[in-house]
N, C-alpha and C positions, 0 to 999 in steps of 0.2 A: 084965603091963602092958608090959614091955620088948619083948615079941614083937609086941604090937599096934602099937607105934610103928614097928617095922621094917617091918611089912607095909604100913602106910599110906605110908611113905616110898618104898618100892620102886615102886609104880605112878606116883608123881609123877616119879621119875627117868626112867622109860620114856616118859612122856608128854612130857617136856622134850626128849628126843633128836630126835624128828621135827620139832619146832618149830625147834630149833637148826639142823638140817640144811636147813630151808627158808629160813632167814635169809640165808646166804651167796648163795644163788641169787637172792634178791630184791635184794641189794646189787649183784651183778654186772649185773643187768638195769637197775637204776636209774642206774648210773654213766654209761653212754653218754647217757642222757637228760639228765643234768646238764650234760655236756659240750656237748650240742647246744643246750641252753637258753641258754648264755652266748655272746655274740657274740665272734668271734675278733678281739681287739684287738691290733694289732702293738705290741710293746714299744718305747718310744722311748728311745734312749740318752741319758744325761745329757750335756749340752753341755760341762760342765767336764772330763769325762774325754776327750771327743773333740777338745778344743782341742789343736792341734799345738804342741808345745814343742820348743825347741832344746836338745839335750844339750850339756853342757860338753865341753871337749877330752878330759878323762879318761874320761868316759862314752862319748864318740864313738869311742874306741878299741875299745869293745865292741859298740856298737849302730849305729855309722855316724853321719855328721854331718848327715843330713837331719832336718828337723823332723818329729816323730812324736807321736801322742797318748800319754798316759801308759800306756794299756793295751798299746799296741804296744811301748813301751820295755820294760815288764815282761816281755812275751812273748819279746822278743829276748834279754834278759838270761838268762831261764830256758833258752832254746835254747843260749846260750853255755855256761851252767853244765852242762847235760846233755852237750853235745858234748865238753867238756873233762873230764867226770867229776869235778866239784868238790863234789858232795854228800858229806857225811861218811858213811862206810859204816855206822857203828854208830848214829848219830842223823841220820836223813835230813832233819831240820828245820834242820840246821846246814850252812852253806856254807863250804867251805875256799877262801880267796881265792888266786888266782895273782897275778902281778905287775900285770896290767891291773886286776883287781878290787880289789887292795889300795889302788890310787890312788883308786878310787871309794868304798871303805869307810873311808877316812880312816886307812889304815895298819894296820887290824885284820886279823889272819890268819884269823879265823873269826867269822862273824856268823850270827844266826838268820835264817830266811827272812822273819820279820816285821820285824826290824830292817833287813833289806836294802831293803825298799820305802821306808822312811823315809830311808835314806842315799841312795838313788837319786833321790828327789824333791828333795834338796838340790842335785843336779846338773842340774836342768831349769830353764830360764828361760822 
């Protein structure tokens, strides 16, 4: 009986292989059709993020004193961090503060990148 089960299972596996090979081809062909079916809607930015805010004097030493949206302020801070090589070498999520950033970070010598955004938002009006 054990041999009968093996012999019936073997043809089922062989039959499944061609069907499985045909499925990825069908998915690839269907993917462009789905993309063509959806109308291309331009993504609208959130007005709260695009509102220009004035940085404090301490933050202005890093990003400049012009009013900027929050997104641009964060980009400029990251550009400064990368230019000054202030990311911790062992844990890239931590930022080592220099004198300018210590003033923004409330005197902390090291903050996480998630805490950094919270501390920066305190310096925007």
